[in-house]
N, C-alpha and C positions, 0 to 999 in steps of 0.2 A: 503493502499498499503506501504510495506515495504524495504527497498534501505539499501544497506553495503555504507556506505562510508571510504574513509582513512584518514578522519579528525573526522568525529563522531560518528564512528561506526555504529550503528544500527538505523537508519533512520527511524521513523514510521510515517506516514498521515494517521491518520483517521477520519472517520466521515466526516465534514464541509471542515477538509483540505484535503480527498484523493479525493473526488466531485471537489474540484477548482483542483485541483494541475495534477490530472488525467487528464481531458479536456483539462487544457494548454500547459500539457506534448505531447497530441498529435496535437499542430499546429504545423505550418511549423518555422512561425516564430520566435518560442520558439527552436525548432532545431537547426536553423539556429547557436546557440548560441555553438554550439556542435564544430560546424569549426569558432570560434573567439577565441584568446587563450586570456585568463585572463593578463598574467601580457607581451604579444606584442614580444620581444625581447629577453627578461629576459633568455630564455632560451640558447641562445648565452654563457652565462655567468654561469648560474646556469641549468646544463643538465636537471633536471629534471623538470623544472619549461615550462613543456607543458600542462596543466593544461587549461580548456576551461572555458568563460564566463559559459556555461549551470551546469557546478557540482557546482559553485561559487552559482548559482542564488537556485540553489537546499537548498544548504547550509544556504543560507542567508532565508528560506523558515523554514524550520528546526528551525533554533534561534530563528525565530519568532514563530512557532507552542509553544516553552519553555516559551518565554518570554509571551506568552496569559497565559498559564495552572498561571503563578505567578501572572497575571494580577487580574483571577480570584479569585484567594485567596484574595487578597489585595480591590478588588474594592468594597463590600460589605459595605464598609464607604462612598462607595460617590453615589447623588443622582442618581435614578434611569437613565435620561436622559444621565451621562456621564457615566455609564457604559458600556463595551461593548459587544451586541448582536450579535444574530447570522450573520443578516449581514455587520455589521464592522467586525467582525471575518472573514467571508470571501473577502469581500472587503484589511486588511489589508495584508490576507496570498498574493494574489495575488497582490497584490503589491510587498510584497517581493520577488516573484519567477520572475514579472517583471521588478525590477526595472533597470537593465542593456539591456533592450529587444533594445534600438536604438542603440548600441555599434556598430563601425566600426571598421574592418579590423588595427590590431595593437593595440586595447584598445586604450587608451587616445591620444594617439599617429597621430591615424590620424583624428581628429578632428584640432589637430595643422597644421596639414599638409596642409589638402585640402584646399583650396583660397574659401571662402566665407561659410566654412560650418558652419552650424547649431552643435550644441551643444547634447551628444546624450541623455542628458533630452530633449531636443525637439523633438527628432527622437522616440524614448517610448511614448512619448504623441501622437504623430503623428499616432503612428501603434496601438496603444490603442484605439482611437477616429475614426478609420476609418474604416465601413462599410466594406470595403473589404478585409481584413482582418482576418486569420483563428483566429487569440487572439479576436477580437472583437466580434465576433460570438461566441465562445465561453462563454468569460464574456456574453453575451446577454443570453444565453440559460441557464446558473447560473441564473442568476437575471437580471429583467428588469434593464435600468438605468445604470447598473455595468458599465460597461466601462466611463464612465463619473467620478462615483463616484472613481473609483480607479486612475484613471488618477488625478482628482484633489486633492488625499491623495498625488501622488506624487508629486504635485506640494505645499503641506502646507496649501490646504486650505480645510481639510474636517473636517465634524462636531467635531470631536472629534481627537484636536491638537496632543494631546500623540501621537496620533497612526502615524500622520503625522512624526511627531520627532522622533520616535521608525523606521522605514523604511530610514528617511533622517534627518541625525543631525550626532551631533559631539559625539555620540555612539550610534549606530545604528544597525541593523542586519546586513545590507551588513558590515559595518567595522569587527564585532564581528568574523566574516564567513572569510572572505579575510584573515585577520592577520594570523590566527589562518590556515588556508589554503595555504597560500603562504608560508609563514614559513617555514611547512610541506616539501611540493612538493618542495622548493627550495632546503633543506637539511640546513635548521639553524636554530636555535633556537632562535634567536628576538623576535619574533614577537609568542610567547607564555606565556600567561594569563590565570589567572583562569577563565573563560569562565562560570564553573557551580556557583561558588562562589558568580561571577558576576552577575546573574540573581536573585541568593537568594536575593539580597540586594537591591531588586528595592523594593519602594511603592510607595503611592501616596498622595502627601500632596498640599493644594492650597498655589500659589502665587497671592500676593496683588497687580494692578494695578491701576498709577494712572485713569487712562478714561476710563477702564472697571469695574473695581470693579477685587475681587480673580477668579482665576483659576484653573482647577486643572492639574496636571503635573506630568509625572511619575519622582520621588526622589529617590538618593540614601541613603540609609541606615547609617547613619555615623559610626554607632558603629561600623557594619563589613564592610563597603561596599569601603574605603575608602585604604583600600592595593589594592585587585584588580583593584580599578578607574585609582588607582598610576601606576600600571602594566598594563594596559591597553593603557593608553596614550604614558609612555616607550617604550612600545612594539611595537608602532606604528612608534615614532621616531628613535627608532634604524631601523625598518626597511626601513625606508628612507635612514637613513644614509649609510647601509651596501649591501640594494638589489636594490631600487624603484631609488636611485640616485648612483648606482655604477656605474664607472667611465666606464667601457665595456659597459654596457648597455647604457649609454647615446651616447657612440662615435657610439657604431649600429644606433640607431635612429636617429643621425645626416646622415647617408648615407639615409638611409629615405628620411631625409628632402630635404636634395639635388637631390636625386633622383623627387621627389614630382617637386622639382623648375625646373626641366632641361626639365622636362615632360612638365611643364606647357608650357615654353618656346617655345618647340616642339609645340605643341598644337597650339598656336598662331599664329605660322608664319605656319601654316599651312602641317606642317612636322610630322603627325600622326605615333606613333609609334605603332605596330600591336602585340598584340590586345591592345585593349583600352575599358575598362568599360565605358558604357555609363554615366552613373554618378560623373566618373572622369570629360570627355569629358566637360561635361554639366558644371560640379563645376567651372573650369579652364577657362569657355568662360562666364562665370555667368549668366547663362540662369536656368531656377529650375528647379532641380532635382524630380522626378516621387519617391512616394516611395519604387511603384514595384522597378525602377533600383537603387535605395538604399540598398535594399535586396540582393539584386543579388551579391554583396560586401561579400565578407569571406577573409579572412588572405589565403584559400586554390588560390579563385581566382586571387587574387594578387599576390601570389610566381607565380601562374604560369607566369603570365604577365611578372615580373621579370629574370625567366628565359628566355622568348623569347627575351626579351628585353636585356639578354648579350649577345645576339650576334646581336645585329640591327645595323644599316650603322651608327648613329650616335656615335659618340668616346665616349663623357664622359655619356651618359646614358649607353653604354656597360659598361664603366668601373666601374660608381659607382653600376650597377648589379651584375656585376661580383665579385665585393669586399665583397657585403654583402652574395652573395649566399655561395662565398667559404671564410667567413667569415674572412676576413682580414683587421682587423677594425683598423678607425683611431688612432693616439696616442694622449696621452689628457697629459695636465700637471695643477696643480693646482694652484692658485692665491690667495694672500696674502689677507687677507679682511678687515685688515688697511684703519680708513679714509684715510688715506696719495693713500695708494695700490687702491685703488678703483679710485682715480683718474687716475693712468695708465692703467687701464685696455680696457679703445679705444686705446691707445698710440699702446699697446701691440697685439690686435686683428688687426689692421691695420699693424702693422709692422710683424707680419702673413701673412696677405694675402698677403706685397709686395711680398713674399717670395714665398709664393705657386704661385703667376702668372708667378716670374723669372723661375721659373723649369717648366714651362707650364702649372699648374694645373688652375682653375676657379676659383678664392679664393668665389666667391657666393657661388658654391654647394658644397667646401671642407673645409673649415675654417670655424670655430663659436667661437665664446661670445658662451659660454653656460651658464647659469644663472639659475640652479634650487635654489629654495629655501625650503622650510618648517616653519608650525609656531606649535610646538609643542600643545599647547593647545590654540584656542583662545575663549576669551568671550568676552562678551559684558557689557556694565556699564551702560546701559539704562534700563528701565524695564520692557523690550520684555519679552518672553516667551523663547526665544532660550536660548540655552549654558545649563548646568548641576547645579542641584542643590541638596543639600544634610541637611537631617532631623536628626536632635541630640533630644534625650528626652529633655524636658525641657527647649528646647531651638527657637527661629525663624529660621525659615527657611531661608539657606543662599546661595550664589551662591558658587560650588567648589574650585574656583579659593581662598576663602576667608578661607577656612575650611583646605584646605590641603596647607601645605606649600611647597611642589614642585612644585604642578604645579600655586600653584601662583607666586614662582620662573620665571615660564617658561610663561603664560599665557601671551601672544598675542605677542612673541619675535620671532624674525624671524632668524634664521639660514640661511645663506648664501653659497653656495658652489660653486661657481665662476672659473670656468676653458678655457683654450684654447684648441679645439681640431682641430684638422690638420692630412695631410697627413703624414704618417711613411716616406715617403720618405725626410721629411725638417725636422725630428725630431731635429739635432744635430742642424740646425742653429738658428730654433726657439726656442729652450733651449737655447741656447746660449744670446737670445735677452732677454728672460725674467730672464735669473743671471743678465743682464748690467743692468734693468731697475727699477726691484724689488726693 
């Protein structure tokens, strides 16, 4: 199977990879990812960012194919029970392609706004393990008990731990693809790093643990791997700063939050806005959401709902959805992050709510104290295998933060980007309040 990709160029799935990918691509659950936008509402800010979870999933599988090529070169030094065999190859390729299977509409935002929502990881495991899904049947047709193995791999409980971390870890095939893809599709260069050299720098090493003895991990060859791995984490940091936490994106997401809060209130009051996806109605009422109802949800369905709700009888819901569809976004103002300023965040938020209510807005769905943050590099200080390791000839294996000065300075450092979000009609009064109090 040969595909053309705007990020990776010629993408080839051959042998085991072709057998796994071709069967899974033919399933309804994977095809649904075409209707889930990778970056949610980011296209309202970066018009080209309309790529889907489907293309990203294919990209992640492609990166895994390339990583497996490197693993085969380096695994001869390992005991046979720790090497990637044909079964493990099929399992990890399937996991790479299916890792985002449970995502709901508008990317991660949907998990945050839907009442009592399960994580997309939980939905992914549920889809893979459910005998009624096409994905389950496809996996079983490839190998007996494969659904359970793939689900275990995604949850970090696979027999080859380094493969689990290659699918879900600080440096995994998911991040390797989405940084390049999101950067390319948004038209920015912040997410670009040297994937070719990074893959070339992978090797194997053993990490000693107090309780269970030495275990094999994928490690970075420090002689040639430090520059690309530092570039990788800096690219991720820049993408959060410039794209993922862009003020206009966050403002658009606040409209979605307001919409779902208002919808929840109306459902509980028995004033059901139509159309109403059954999964959302059940979630609002804290009733179990069936897998079939959940899989009906995608961006297309919810945008259709928004279109209808824009002309509904409820003034608040109509206004919120009309603003979203017409890209009439709320305004934002950044807040200072000093210790003294942090004490005033809540006060400023309450003042903005007072202003909004005075002008006839419902502050609970139109005013937000937005507190996004990121941690550029997370590193534990215990003897677990989590995190990244570096090997340098004639030296003992060490954690990445102990080898890289740059990442050592950034590790476990939280970067806050607080802001107030509010209707544009009250902008001047909110800005005046902020200036007086900050």
